[in-house]
N, C-alpha and C positions, 0 to 999 in steps of 0.2 A: 394289273398292279402298276401304279404310277412309279416312275423311277426318277423323274427330275422335278423336284419341288423347290429347289433353291436356284436363285439367279446365277450365282457364280461359286461353285463349290470350292474354289481356291481362296475365297474371301472369309472363310470361317474364323471367327474370332477365337482368341485364346482366353477370353474371360470364362472363369469357371461356371457361372450361372448360365451363360449362353451355351456352353459345351454340355452342361447338364440337361438343358432343355433339348438340345439337338440330339443327344444320345437317347433320351427318353422318347423323343419323337420318332426316331429311327426304330426303336424297339417296338413301338406301337405299329409302325408300318410293317415290320416283319411278321406280325400276326396276320396280316392280310393274305399271306400264303395259304393259311388254313381257313380263313373266314372271308365271306363275300364283301363285308364292309366293317368299317371301324373308324375310330378317331382317337385323338389325344387331348385330353382335358388336363391342363396345367392349373391346379388350384393353388392359390397363394393369398396371404392376408393383404388387404388393401394398404396396410400400414408398412408393408415390407417394400421399401423403395428399391432395394437391390433386385428383388424379383421383378418388380415392375420395369425397371431399367433393362434388365435382361430380356424380358418379353418384348419391350419396344425395339431393342437392338435385334433380337432374333427374327422378328417379323420383317425387318428390312432385307433379310436374305431369302425370304420366301418368294416364289414366283408370282404370288397373288395375295391379295388381302382377303380373298374369299375363303372363309373357313371351311366350307364344304369341299372346296377344291384341294386345299392343303391338309385338311383333317387336323388342324391345330386350333384348339379352342381354349384360350386362356381365360380363366375366370377367377373372381375374388372368392376366397373361402368364406368370407363373412356373408356374402349374398347367398352362397350355396347353403350354408348352415341355417340362416334365417328362413330361406325358402323351405328347406327340409323340415324345419321346426313348425313352420305354418301348416304344412300338410300332414305332418306326423308328429303330433304333440305327445311324445312318449318319454319314458325315463332316459333312454339311451340318447335321444336327440337333445334333451335338456342337458345331460352330461357333456355332450359334444359342444354345445353352446357355452357352458360354464368353462370348459377346459380351453377352448380357443378364442372365445370372444369377451369374457369377463375378466379383464385384467384390473389390478389395483395399482 
């Protein structure tokens, strides 16, 4: 199990979104005690600038930009839902798209 994924653990920001990402990333790593592999996908809407800024800042503290090495995979919710919908055109994926992507 990897123990050092951050460049300087003393530099952790006090920003809520970065702390939330950090906490959730740590939680995903804790599961590696019971599993051989795993990773953390952080899904957020493209339009959420606060999340995007948090991801950009958080990535500065990781030891690498390599997602396979850090286990941190930030992804846009919009892309995820559209891809899901493309491969599984069902009622529940339509409802997911309507709920999260079709704003008036």
